[in-house]
C-alpha positions in Angstrom: 164.7 147.7 101.4 164.7 146.1 104.7 162.5 149.0 106.3 159.7 148.5 103.6 159.5 145.0 104.2 158.0 145.5 108.1 155.7 147.9 106.8 154.4 145.6 104.3 154.1 142.8 106.6 152.6 145.2 108.5 149.7 146.2 106.0 149.1 142.4 105.0 148.8 141.7 108.7 146.2 144.4 109.3 144.3 143.2 106.5 144.4 139.6 107.5 142.9 140.7 111.1 140.5 142.7 109.5 139.1 139.7 107.0 139.2 137.6 110.1 137.2 139.6 112.3 135.0 141.5 109.9 135.0 139.1 106.5 131.4 137.9 107.7 130.4 141.6 107.3 132.5 142.3 104.4 131.6 139.6 102.1 128.0 138.4 101.4 126.7 135.6 99.9 123.3 136.1 98.1 121.8 132.4 96.9 119.8 131.3 93.9 116.1 132.5 94.3 117.4 135.7 96.5 118.5 139.4 96.2 119.8 142.0 98.4 119.2 145.6 99.5 121.9 147.3 101.1 121.7 149.3 104.1 124.3 152.2 104.4 124.7 153.7 108.2 125.3 157.4 106.5 123.1 157.4 103.9 120.4 154.8 104.9 118.7 151.9 102.5 119.3 152.6 98.9 115.6 151.3 97.7 116.5 151.6 93.9 119.8 149.2 93.9 118.6 145.6 94.3 121.7 142.9 94.3 121.2 139.8 92.5 122.4 136.7 93.4 126.5 135.7 94.5 129.1 137.1 96.3 128.8 140.7 97.4 131.6 142.7 98.7 130.7 145.7 101.2 131.7 147.8 103.9 131.6 146.2 107.4 129.8 149.4 108.9 126.5 148.7 106.0 124.9 145.8 105.8 122.8 143.7 103.1 119.4 142.4 103.8 118.4 139.5 101.8 115.0 138.2 100.7 113.9 135.4 99.2 112.0 136.2 96.0 110.7 133.0 95.4 107.2 132.0 95.1 106.4 130.8 98.6 103.2 129.2 99.8 101.2 129.4 103.4 98.0 128.8 105.0 95.2 130.2 107.5 92.4 128.4 109.4 90.0 130.6 110.4 86.6 131.0 111.5 83.9 133.4 109.1 80.4 134.4 109.4 77.8 132.9 105.8 75.0 135.2 104.5 72.6 133.8 106.8 74.9 134.2 110.1 75.9 130.9 110.4 79.7 130.5 111.5 81.6 128.3 109.0 85.3 126.9 109.6 87.7 127.3 106.1 91.2 126.6 105.1 92.8 128.5 102.6 96.3 127.8 101.4 97.8 131.6 99.2 101.2 131.9 97.2 102.8 135.1 97.1 106.5 136.6 96.3 107.6 140.1 96.9 108.3 142.3 93.5 111.6 141.8 92.9 112.8 145.2 91.9 110.7 146.9 94.8 112.2 145.1 97.6 114.3 148.2 99.0 110.8 150.0 98.8 109.1 147.0 100.5 112.3 146.8 103.4 111.9 150.6 104.2 108.2 150.8 104.1 107.0 147.1 106.1 110.3 144.8 106.5 111.2 141.5 106.4 108.2 140.2 108.1 105.5 141.2 105.6 103.8 138.0 105.8 102.1 138.8 109.4 102.1 142.2 109.1 100.0 142.6 105.4 99.6 139.3 103.6 97.8 137.4 106.4 96.0 139.7 107.4 95.0 141.1 104.2 93.6 137.2 103.6 91.4 137.2 106.5 90.2 140.2 105.9 89.2 139.5 102.4 88.1 136.0 103.0 85.5 137.2 105.9 84.5 139.8 103.4 83.5 137.5 100.4 82.2 134.8 102.3 80.0 136.6 104.0 78.1 137.5 100.8 77.0 133.7 100.2 75.3 130.9 102.0 76.7 128.2 103.4 75.4 125.3 100.8 76.6 128.0 97.9 80.3 128.0 99.5 80.1 123.9 99.9 79.4 123.4 96.3 78.5 126.1 93.7 79.9 128.5 94.3 83.0 127.7 95.5 85.4 128.7 92.6 84.2 131.7 92.1 84.5 132.7 95.7 88.0 131.7 95.9 88.6 134.1 92.3 86.8 137.1 94.4 89.1 136.1 97.9 92.1 136.2 95.2 91.3 139.5 93.2 90.2 141.3 96.2 93.3 140.4 97.9 96.0 140.7 95.6 94.4 144.4 94.6 95.2 145.5 98.2 98.7 144.5 98.5 99.9 145.2 95.6 100.4 148.7 96.5 102.7 147.2 99.4 105.1 146.0 96.8 103.9 142.2 97.2 102.0 140.0 94.8 99.4 137.1 95.2 99.6 134.3 92.7 96.6 132.1 93.9 94.3 131.4 96.7 92.9 127.8 96.9 89.9 126.7 99.7 91.4 123.6 100.5 88.8 122.7 103.1 85.1 124.1 104.2 83.5 123.0 107.8 80.0 123.6 108.3 78.1 122.6 110.9 77.4 119.0 111.4 73.5 119.6 111.1 73.5 121.9 108.4 76.4 120.1 106.2 74.2 116.7 106.2 71.2 118.2 105.1 72.5 120.1 102.2 74.2 116.6 101.3 71.2 114.8 101.1 69.6 118.6 99.2 72.7 117.3 96.6 71.8 113.7 96.3 68.2 114.8 95.5 69.1 117.4 93.2 71.7 114.4 91.6 68.8 111.4 91.3 66.2 114.2 89.7 68.8 115.3 87.3 69.4 111.3 86.6 65.8 110.7 86.1 65.3 114.2 83.7 68.3 112.4 82.0 66.5 108.7 81.4 63.6 110.3 80.6 64.8 112.6 77.8 66.8 109.3 76.5 63.6 107.4 76.3 61.9 110.7 74.7 64.4 110.5 71.9 64.4 106.6 71.5 60.6 106.9 71.0 60.7 109.6 68.5 63.6 107.6 66.7 61.7 104.7 66.7 58.6 106.5 65.7 60.4 108.6 63.1 61.9 105.0 61.6 58.2 103.6 61.1 56.7 106.3 59.7 59.5 105.9 57.2 58.9 101.9 56.8 55.6 102.9 56.0 56.1 105.8 53.5 58.5 103.2 51.8 55.8 100.5 52.0 53.3 102.8 50.0 55.1 103.8 47.1 56.4 100.3 46.7 52.6 99.4 46.6 51.9 102.1 44.4 54.4 101.5 41.7 54.0 97.6 41.4 50.9 97.3 38.9 49.4 94.2 37.6 51.4 94.3 34.2 55.0 94.6 36.5 54.1 91.7 38.5 53.2 89.6 35.1 56.6 90.5 34.1 58.4 89.7 37.3 56.9 86.6 37.6 57.4 85.9 33.8 62.0 86.6 34.1 61.5 84.2 37.5 60.2 81.0 35.5 62.6 81.7 33.0 65.2 81.8 35.6 64.2 78.5 37.0 63.8 76.9 33.8 67.8 77.7 32.9 68.7 76.1 36.5 70.8 72.5 36.2 69.3 71.2 39.4 65.6 72.3 38.8 62.9 70.5 36.5 59.8 73.0 36.1 56.7 71.7 34.6 54.7 74.9 33.5 50.7 74.2 32.2 48.6 76.8 31.1 47.9 79.9 32.8 47.1 80.6 36.3 45.3 84.0 37.3 46.0 87.2 35.8 48.1 85.5 32.8 51.0 83.8 35.2 52.3 80.5 34.9 51.8 77.5 37.2 54.3 76.0 38.4 53.6 72.0 38.9 56.9 70.7 40.9 60.5 70.4 40.2 62.8 67.9 41.2 66.6 68.8 42.6 
């Protein structure tokens, strides 16, 4: 028993030394939002196996490469030529991430520097290609959103085979030559004033039409009413009014003879 104890102590001490000297290589911590791909010294990258978050234990001669698989954001400022050859300064921001289950292929084919080697060059290339089809005033105003979509779709299609996903592309700022920008702003202001004038004219036309229709309706109603009021009806209405006046406690009415068209004559009344 005494001979076995030193051996166990020696083995334990050796294990302790291994942990002290190689612990950083043996135990690997993968944080939330990260994934790992293992490089084996004897077999190379295991492209099919992706390690999830948590504490992993590996052989000290192997190495775990850890990738951030969350959506990340970056921006680029560049000068591009428009359709008419003018230089435009554009600032773009874009969101991207690696495909989680393909980081083994990403590491094996491209490596951790995929932003500088793939995404930024493709963003710049697509931006120059798309903006080159448009005039400066279109980029500055009316076509900005569609230009963003074109840049996004073109870049996304090019980086997808590289195991990368593009989430969005936004044009943050467009800087045109000063004189051109002032000219465009004046043109936009004039267009806005013209649209406002057309709107007011349409409103005035609608109001005039409404008044015309209302007047015609009233005229038609009066014509119908006049045609329906015969002499007989008028006499009957007059008689009814006279009867009502005679019933009133606050009125004294003297009626003598007949007036024109057979209507009673009301000489006077006192309250």
